[in-house]
N, C-alpha and C positions, 0 to 999 in steps of 0.2 A: 488433457484437461487444462484449460487456461486458468489464470489467477482469478478471473471473473467468475468462472464456473465454480472454483473452489469456494469463493465467498458466498455465492448463491446457494451452495449446498450446506453451509454452516447452520447448526441449530442456534437457538436464541442465545444460549450461554456462550458459545464459541464466538458468535458475532459480537456480542457485548464486550468480550475480552479483547477481540481484535480491534474494535473501534476505540476502546479505552487506551490501547497501546500505540495508536497513531501519534506521531510527534512531528511538529512543524519546526523548522529551523532555517536560518539564513546562512549562506556561505560568506566568505570574506568579501564578496562583491555585491552583497545584499540581494542575491537571488534566493527566492523562497523554495525550499525543498520539503518533501514529505517523507517520513521514515516509517516503515511498516515492519512488523515481525511476521514472517511467514515460515512456518515449520522450523522454528528455532534458528532462523537466519534473518538478520536485519537487512532490509532492502530499502533503497531510497530512489526517489525520482523527483524531477522538477515539478513544482506545483502549478501545472498548467493543464488545460483540457486535453491537448494533444499528447502530452507526456503521460498523464494518468490513463488515457485510453490505451496507449501503447503498452503500458505496464499491465493493465487488466487483460490484454489480449496475448500476453506472453504465456508460454507453457510453464506449468508448475515444475 
């Protein structure tokens, strides 16, 4: 199961909580990142289409 599959299988309450916990931040070089909570583990990726797509296609 990929992270995208996991998100698609969430019920409305779980999806609302997941979206609520998304955090955007900049690193010391002004690069924008996105932080997600996945199964009690904070994960982050660069905020670009390619990086987000790669993150969604990773195994859970």
